[in-house]
Each structure stands twice: as C-alpha cells, then as structure tokens.
C-alpha positions as CSV (number, residue, x, y, z in Angstrom):
1,X,0.0,0.0,-0.1
2,X,1.3,3.4,-0.9
3,X,1.3,6.2,1.7
4,X,-1.6,7.8,0.0
5,X,-3.8,4.9,0.5
6,X,-3.8,3.5,-3.1
7,X,-2.6,-0.1,-3.7
8,X,0.0,-0.4,-6.5
9,X,0.6,-3.7,-8.2
10,X,2.7,-5.1,-11.1
11,X,2.5,-8.5,-12.6
12,X,0.3,-10.7,-14.7
13,X,-3.1,-9.6,-13.3
14,X,-6.8,-10.2,-14.1
15,X,-8.8,-7.4,-12.7
16,X,-12.6,-7.8,-12.1
17,X,-14.5,-4.7,-13.3
18,X,-18.0,-3.7,-13.9
19,X,-17.4,-4.2,-17.6
20,X,-16.0,-7.6,-17.0
21,X,-12.5,-9.1,-16.4
22,X,-9.5,-7.2,-17.7
23,X,-5.9,-8.3,-18.2
24,X,-3.4,-5.7,-16.7
25,X,0.4,-5.7,-16.1
26,X,0.2,-2.5,-13.7
27,X,-2.6,-1.2,-11.7
28,X,-3.3,1.3,-8.9
29,X,-6.4,0.5,-6.9
30,X,-8.3,3.0,-4.7
31,X,-7.9,2.8,-1.0
32,X,-10.3,5.4,0.0
33,X,-13.4,4.5,-2.0
34,X,-13.9,8.0,-3.5
35,X,-12.9,7.1,-7.1
36,X,-15.5,7.1,-9.9
37,X,-13.5,4.4,-11.7
38,X,-13.8,1.5,-9.3
39,X,-11.5,-0.4,-8.7
40,X,-9.0,1.9,-10.0
41,X,-7.7,5.0,-8.4
42,X,-8.5,8.2,-10.3
43,X,-7.0,10.6,-7.7
44,X,-10.4,12.1,-6.7
45,X,-9.9,11.1,-3.0
46,X,-7.0,11.4,-0.5
47,X,-4.2,10.9,-3.0
48,X,-5.4,13.7,-5.3
49,X,-5.4,16.0,-2.3
50,X,-1.7,15.4,-1.7
51,X,-0.8,17.4,-4.8
C-alpha cells in the first residue's frame, strides 16, 4: 500500500471490473473509496489532495 492509500501492483493480473475481467500488468487500486472508476484510483480522493 502506498502512503496515499492506493494499492500499486505489477505483474500478470486479471482485474474484475463492472465491464468484466481485464488483463493488466500494472494497476493502482483506490484505497479510500472515492474513485469514480472502481476499482482503479482516479486521484479524486486522498491521493488527489496530496498534490
């Protein structure tokens, strides 16, 4: 977990999204729940406030 609350991952990943599973190699997941793009962080919460 990053100090802004987001979870940063790298590797061969399959991410469950509202549109279905996605294959990813790098992701940043939201840790505060304020994102409009779940499960991904869009910097609209705590991490966006850090400048």
